[in-house]
C-alpha positions, 0 to 999 in steps of 0.5 A: 821811179824805177819801181813804179815803171817796172813791168810787174807793177804795171800788170798789177795795176792793170789787174786791180783796175780790171777787177774794180771795174768789173765789180762795179758793173756787176753790182750796178747790173744786179741793182737794176735787175732787182729794182725793175720787178719792184717798180713793175709790180707797183705800177701794175698792182691795180691792173693785175688780174687773176691768173689760172693756176693748173699746176700742183695738187688739184685742190689748189687749182685756180680757174677764173672762168670756171668760178664765173660759170659756177656763179652764173649757175648759182644765180640761175638756180636761184631764179628757177627756185623763185619761179617755182615758188611763184608757180606753186602759189598760183596753183594754190590760188587756182585750186582755192578758186576752183573749190569756191566755184564748185561750192557755188555750182553745187548750191545752184544745183541744190536750189534748182533741184528744190524748185524742180521738186516743188514744181513736180508736187504742184503738177501732181497734187496741188495744181487746182488748189493753188490756182484757186488760191492765186485767183483769190489773191489776184482779186484782192488789192495789192496791199491786202494781198501783200499783207497776207502773202508775206506770211507764207513761207518761201516755197508756198509763196513761189508756188502761188506766184507761179499761178499768177500773171506777172502784172499781178505779182509785181505790185505784190512783191514790191509792196512786201519788199518796201516793208523792211530791208529784211523783206527786201532781201527775201523778195529778191531771193523769192523773185530769183526762185520764181524765175528759176521755177518758171524756167523749169516749168517751161521745159517740155516733159520727157517723153514716155518710154 
């Protein structure tokens, strides 16, 4: 009993108790420190967002804002390319329509020149003869005149019709047009050329210098 109650034995037991308690507290605190980040990492895994990294080599830098800006610029470039393609297609269509319009205008001018040239020849060379021929056709029945005049070429037919009254030409053209679809299309063309010729004939002659 004396041995257990001695001073050095008390000191030894106290030291062992202190060391045991300290070791227990250190181990427990270490476990809490290690476990805490694991729980936090597991809980925040879905909410984690990219964080900018600006340390280390430049090729390892990470900047989410810069990546988003680059993506927006790429989308804008794609939109501009699509708009440019649409404008090019529109320009091609306009060019094609312009060429078609030029061709139609040239065709109209060509027909107008042909009619004008025919009117000039009528004035200079054929006026009297055509007037007599037109009077002869006007004296015939519309059916008879239509049968004869159908054999004239388009230019000659227009010339003769120019010297006839509208009340005389209308029945003749109608009778010729009734003969067939081809004749109907031909009379439509002749009527248009006659109209243009009448307009050209009605224009005042240029003043002599």
